[in-house]
C-alpha positions in Angstrom: 109.4 101.4 82.9 108.6 99.8 79.5 107.4 102.1 76.8 103.8 101.9 75.6 103.3 101.7 71.9 101.9 105.0 70.6 100.1 103.7 67.5 99.0 100.5 65.8 101.8 101.0 63.3 104.4 100.8 66.0 102.8 97.7 67.5 102.6 96.0 64.1 106.2 96.8 63.4 107.3 95.3 66.7 105.3 92.2 66.0 106.8 91.9 62.5 110.3 92.2 64.0 109.5 89.4 66.5 108.0 87.2 63.8 111.0 87.8 61.6 113.4 87.0 64.4 111.6 83.8 65.2 111.6 82.7 61.6 115.3 83.3 61.2 116.3 81.7 64.5 114.0 78.6 64.3 113.5 77.9 60.6 116.2 79.5 58.5 119.1 78.5 60.6 119.6 75.1 62.3 119.1 75.8 66.1 121.8 74.5 68.3 125.5 74.1 67.8 127.2 74.0 64.4 128.8 76.0 61.7 126.6 77.7 59.2 128.0 79.1 55.9 126.2 82.1 54.5 126.3 83.3 50.9 124.7 86.5 49.6 122.8 86.6 46.3 122.2 89.3 43.8 119.6 90.2 41.3 119.6 91.5 37.8 117.4 94.6 38.4 117.9 97.8 40.3 115.9 100.9 41.2 116.5 104.4 39.8 119.5 105.0 42.1 121.1 101.6 41.5 119.9 99.7 44.6 118.5 96.2 44.1 114.9 96.0 45.2 115.3 92.4 46.3 118.2 90.2 47.3 118.6 86.7 48.8 120.8 84.9 51.3 121.6 81.2 51.1 122.7 79.3 54.1 124.4 75.9 54.2 123.3 74.5 57.5 125.3 72.0 59.7 122.8 69.3 58.7 123.9 69.8 55.0 120.6 71.4 54.1 120.4 74.6 52.1 118.1 77.3 53.3 117.2 80.3 51.2 115.9 83.6 52.5 114.7 86.1 49.8 114.4 89.7 51.0 112.2 92.3 49.4 113.7 95.7 50.2 111.0 97.5 48.2 108.2 98.6 50.6 106.0 99.7 47.8 106.1 96.7 45.4 106.3 93.0 45.2 109.0 91.3 43.1 109.2 87.8 41.7 112.3 85.9 42.6 113.9 83.1 40.7 116.7 81.2 42.4 119.4 79.5 40.3 120.7 77.9 43.5 117.4 76.1 44.1 117.1 75.0 40.5 120.6 73.5 40.5 120.0 71.8 43.9 116.8 70.2 42.6 118.5 69.1 39.4 121.4 67.5 41.5 118.9 65.7 43.7 117.0 64.4 40.7 120.2 63.1 39.1 121.7 61.5 42.1 120.7 58.0 43.3 118.5 57.8 46.4 120.4 57.7 49.7 120.4 54.5 51.5 120.0 54.6 55.3 
């Protein structure tokens, strides 16, 4: 027998998990068959015990597109994220001639 949520918080958490799962599996990765290469990022700040409040994961998809997922691990505060990867990719795209189809 399925369990019944006992509070709104439990229901919201369940829905957040479902939404996160859908985002990861349909937007961040390329659905279907293919090899994805994942890279972890790091920040230059940490909390009082040395843990980074935010991190990021970059994914090179089979379609040669990069996908970046920043993760805020701090439940109390928001943090600005600056990605060197995205800056370098944008610069490379701007410097390269347009692809011909």
